[in-house]
C-alpha positions in Angstrom: 1.1 13.7 -17.2 1.4 11.1 -14.4 -2.1 10.4 -12.8 -2.6 11.1 -9.1 -2.6 7.3 -8.4 0.8 7.0 -10.0 3.9 8.2 -8.1 6.5 7.2 -10.9 6.2 6.8 -14.5 9.1 6.1 -16.9 9.0 5.7 -20.7 11.9 4.2 -22.7 14.5 5.6 -20.3 18.1 5.3 -21.3 21.3 6.3 -19.5 24.7 5.7 -21.2 28.2 6.2 -19.9 30.6 5.9 -22.9 30.0 2.4 -24.3 28.2 1.3 -21.1 24.3 1.2 -21.2 23.6 1.5 -17.5 19.9 1.9 -18.1 18.6 0.5 -21.4 15.1 1.5 -22.4 13.1 0.8 -19.2 9.4 1.6 -18.9 7.4 1.1 -15.8 5.0 2.7 -13.3 4.8 2.8 -9.4 1.4 3.2 -7.9 1.0 5.6 -5.0 1.0 4.2 -1.4 2.8 1.0 -2.4 6.0 -0.6 -1.5 7.8 -1.2 -4.8 10.9 -3.4 -5.0 13.4 -2.7 -7.7 15.4 -6.0 -7.9 18.7 -6.9 -9.6 22.2 -8.2 -9.1 25.0 -5.8 -8.3 25.7 -3.5 -11.3 22.3 -4.1 -12.8 21.4 -0.4 -13.0 19.3 0.1 -9.8 21.3 3.0 -8.3 21.6 4.7 -11.6 17.8 4.5 -12.0 17.2 6.1 -8.7 19.7 9.0 -9.6 17.8 9.5 -12.9 14.4 9.6 -11.0 15.8 12.2 -8.6 17.2 14.3 -11.4 20.7 13.8 -10.2 21.7 12.3 -13.6 20.3 13.4 -17.0 18.9 10.6 -19.2 20.5 10.0 -22.6 17.0 9.6 -24.0 13.4 8.7 -22.9 11.4 10.4 -20.2 10.4 10.0 -16.5 7.9 11.7 -14.2 8.1 11.6 -10.4 5.0 12.8 -8.4 3.9 14.5 -11.7 7.2 16.5 -12.1 9.5 16.0 -15.2 12.9 14.7 -14.2 14.6 16.9 -16.8 13.0 20.2 -16.0 11.6 19.9 -12.5 14.3 18.1 -10.6 14.3 20.6 -7.7 10.6 19.9 -7.2 11.1 16.2 -7.2 13.8 16.5 -4.6 11.7 18.8 -2.4 8.9 16.2 -2.3 10.9 13.1 -2.0 13.2 11.6 0.6 16.3 9.5 -0.3 18.7 7.2 1.4 21.4 6.3 -1.0 24.9 4.9 -0.3 25.6 6.9 2.8 23.4 7.5 5.9 24.0 11.2 5.8 24.1 11.3 9.6 26.5 13.5 11.7 27.9 10.9 14.2 29.2 13.3 16.7 25.7 14.6 17.2 22.8 13.0 19.1 19.9 11.4 17.2 17.7 14.2 18.3 20.2 17.0 17.2 20.7 15.3 13.8 17.0 15.4 13.1 16.7 19.0 14.4 19.5 20.0 12.0 17.7 18.4 9.1 14.4 20.0 10.2 16.0 23.4 10.1 17.4 22.7 6.6 13.9 22.0 5.5 12.7 25.2 7.2 10.3 23.3 9.5 9.0 25.6 12.3 10.4 24.8 15.8 7.2 23.5 17.3 6.3 21.4 14.3 10.0 20.2 14.2 10.0 19.0 17.8 6.7 17.1 17.3 7.9 15.6 14.0 11.1 14.4 15.7 9.2 12.8 18.6 6.7 11.1 16.4 9.2 9.6 14.0 11.6 8.4 16.7 8.7 6.8 18.5 7.5 5.0 15.3 11.1 3.5 14.9 11.5 2.6 18.5 14.4 5.1 18.9 12.8 7.9 21.2 14.2 6.7 24.5 17.7 6.9 23.0 17.3 10.3 21.3 20.0 12.0 23.5 22.7 9.5 22.7 25.5 10.3 20.3 25.1 8.5 17.0 28.6 7.1 16.9 27.8 4.9 20.0 24.9 3.2 18.0 24.8 -0.1 16.2 24.6 -0.2 12.5 20.9 -1.2 12.5 20.0 1.8 14.7 21.9 4.2 12.5 20.1 2.8 9.4 16.8 3.3 11.1 17.7 6.9 12.0 18.8 7.4 8.4 15.4 6.4 7.3 13.9 8.8 9.8 16.0 11.5 8.3 14.6 11.0 4.9 11.0 11.4 6.4 11.6 14.7 8.3 10.0 16.9 5.7 7.0 14.5 5.3 7.7 13.4 1.7 5.2 11.6 -0.4 7.8 9.2 -1.8 10.9 7.8 -0.4 13.8 6.1 -2.3 15.8 3.6 -0.3 18.9 2.0 -1.9 19.8 -1.4 -0.3 18.6 -0.2 3.2 19.2 -3.5 5.0 22.5 -4.3 3.2 25.1 -5.4 5.9 22.6 -5.5 8.8 22.3 -8.5 10.9 19.1 -10.6 10.5 17.3 -9.2 13.6 18.1 -5.5 12.6 17.2 -6.2 9.0 13.8 -7.8 10.0 13.0 -4.8 12.3 13.7 -2.3 9.6 11.6 -4.2 7.1 8.7 -4.1 9.5 9.1 -0.4 9.9 9.1 0.1 6.0 5.9 -1.9 5.7 4.3 0.2 8.4 5.4 3.4 6.5 3.6 2.2 3.3 0.6 0.6 4.9 -0.2 3.0 7.8 1.2 6.3 6.8 0.7 6.6 3.1 4.3 6.8 2.1 5.2 5.3 -1.3 8.5 3.4 -0.9 10.8 2.6 -3.8 13.2 0.0 -2.5 16.3 -1.4 -4.4 17.7 -4.6 -3.2 19.3 -7.9 -4.3 17.8 -9.6 -1.2 14.9 -11.5 -2.9 13.6 -13.0 0.4 13.3 -9.4 1.7 11.4 -8.3 -1.4 9.1 -11.4 -1.3 8.0 -10.6 2.3 7.3 -6.9 2.0 6.8 -5.6 -1.6 3.4 -5.0 -3.3 5.0 -4.8 -6.7 8.5 -5.7 -8.0 10.6 -5.0 -11.1 13.6 -7.0 -12.2 16.5 -5.3 -13.9 19.7 -6.8 -15.2 22.4 -5.2 -17.5 20.2 -2.1 -17.7 17.2 -3.9 -19.1 13.9 -4.3 -17.4 13.0 -8.0 -17.5 9.5 -7.9 -15.9 7.2 -6.0 -13.6 4.4 -7.5 -11.4 3.5 -8.6 -7.9 5.8 -11.2 -6.2 3.0 -13.7 -6.8 3.0 -13.0 -10.6 6.7 -13.8 -10.8 6.4 -16.9 -8.8 3.5 -18.2 -10.8 5.5 -17.5 -14.0 8.1 -19.9 -12.8 5.7 -22.3 -11.2 3.6 -22.7 -14.4 6.4 -25.0 -15.6 6.5 -27.2 -12.5 3.9 -29.9 -11.4 4.0 -31.8 -8.1 2.4 -35.2 -8.0 1.5 -36.9 -4.6 1.0 -40.6 -4.6 2.6 -44.1 -4.6 4.4 -46.2 -7.1 7.1 -43.9 -8.2 9.7 -46.5 -9.2 13.1 -45.8 -10.6 11.9 -46.9 -14.1 9.0 -44.3 -13.9 11.4 -41.5 -13.0 13.8 -42.6 -15.7 11.1 -42.7 -18.4 9.9 -39.2 -17.3 13.3 -37.8 -17.6 13.5 -39.1 -21.1 10.4 -37.1 -22.3 11.3 -34.3 -24.6 9.3 -31.6 -22.7 10.8 -32.6 -19.2 13.6 -30.5 -17.9 14.1 -32.3 -14.6 12.5 -34.7 -12.2 12.9 -34.9 -8.4 11.6 -37.7 -6.2 11.0 -36.5 -2.6 9.2 -38.9 -0.3 5.7 -39.4 -1.7 6.1 -36.3 -3.9 7.3 -36.3 -7.5 8.4 -32.8 -8.7 8.4 -32.5 -12.5 10.0 -29.4 -14.1 9.0 -28.8 -17.7 10.7 -26.7 -20.3 7.4 -24.8 -21.0 3.9 -24.5 -19.4 2.1 -27.8 -19.7 -1.2 -29.6 -19.2 -1.4 -31.8 -16.1 -3.7 -34.1 -17.9 -0.9 -35.5 -20.1 1.3 -36.2 -17.0 -1.6 -38.0 -15.2 -2.3 -40.1 -18.2 1.4 -41.1 -18.5 1.9 -42.0 -14.8 -1.5 -43.8 -14.6 -0.3 -45.9 -17.6 2.8 -46.8 -15.5 0.7 -48.0 -12.6 1.3 -45.0 -10.4 -1.4 -44.4 -7.7 -2.1 -40.6 -7.8 -3.6 -38.8 -4.8 -3.1 -35.2 -6.0 -1.6 -33.1 -8.8 -0.9 -29.4 -8.3 1.4 -26.7 -9.6 4.6 -26.0 -7.8 5.1 -22.8 -5.9 8.5 -21.3 -6.9 10.2 -18.9 -4.5 10.8 -15.3 -5.8 14.5 -16.3 -5.9 13.9 -19.1 -8.2 11.7 -16.9 -10.5 14.3 -14.2 -10.4 17.2 -16.6 -11.5 15.0 -18.1 -14.2 14.6 -14.6 -15.6 18.3 -14.0 -15.5 18.9 -17.3 -17.4 16.4 -16.4 -20.0 18.1 -13.1 -20.6 21.6 -14.9 -20.9 
């Protein structure tokens, strides 16, 4: 049984369509009140995983619990307690924003007074209240996407699934929506399960991330955990005396993958985690004046690409 501090738990979850293993034995947990990023290239298995967790698809084998409910036998309870924004916004574009939310509130059997207050509160949080009477078909894509997120929140769910919510938005609209998602998780206690192939986005807002590719889960951890995993193989040396011969000799060392000379910085990429002492000894022996040696800080994108290369 999933603990009260865990919103999602999967164990050896598989989903196969003919010869295609869309989800191939994934195991992970999502803690309550966090913003969890599910990362992977197109076709990696992200959307299929969401459909499994919502009970819209039946797993070939393995198990999963969402909010303590079994995805095989209690899918209705999962969907009653979750919000979801998948490929389509689900909005009626010939209705106003207010009427859209009122309709969804009625579907959820929310009483009229509570419904009106919920609509006001959510639209104000998303900065849409002043335009609530406007027809949705007159709105920008970014505004529609924000309203679609509001739609998923009408029944006050504990967990929200968002599948590529900023895909196709301009940078300003995407940044605004990201801020709103962070606010949901930090200030309002909503667990957000976010799929994206936008690594910069995940790096900015996610507490935890998982990387999936070809249906297989490659890693789970914080963005810093993933960056450090890649950074452990990179050392940055600040100093003087980085001659061409020094760089050439470094590149010839068996454990060195690449060397970059950037101003007074020497960036050395190793094939595996290494001790900085050996590098310092080597450079000092070549007459290099060393001011500082530190581990490199890889971006989440670099760490992500390294994981994909390891899988290949």
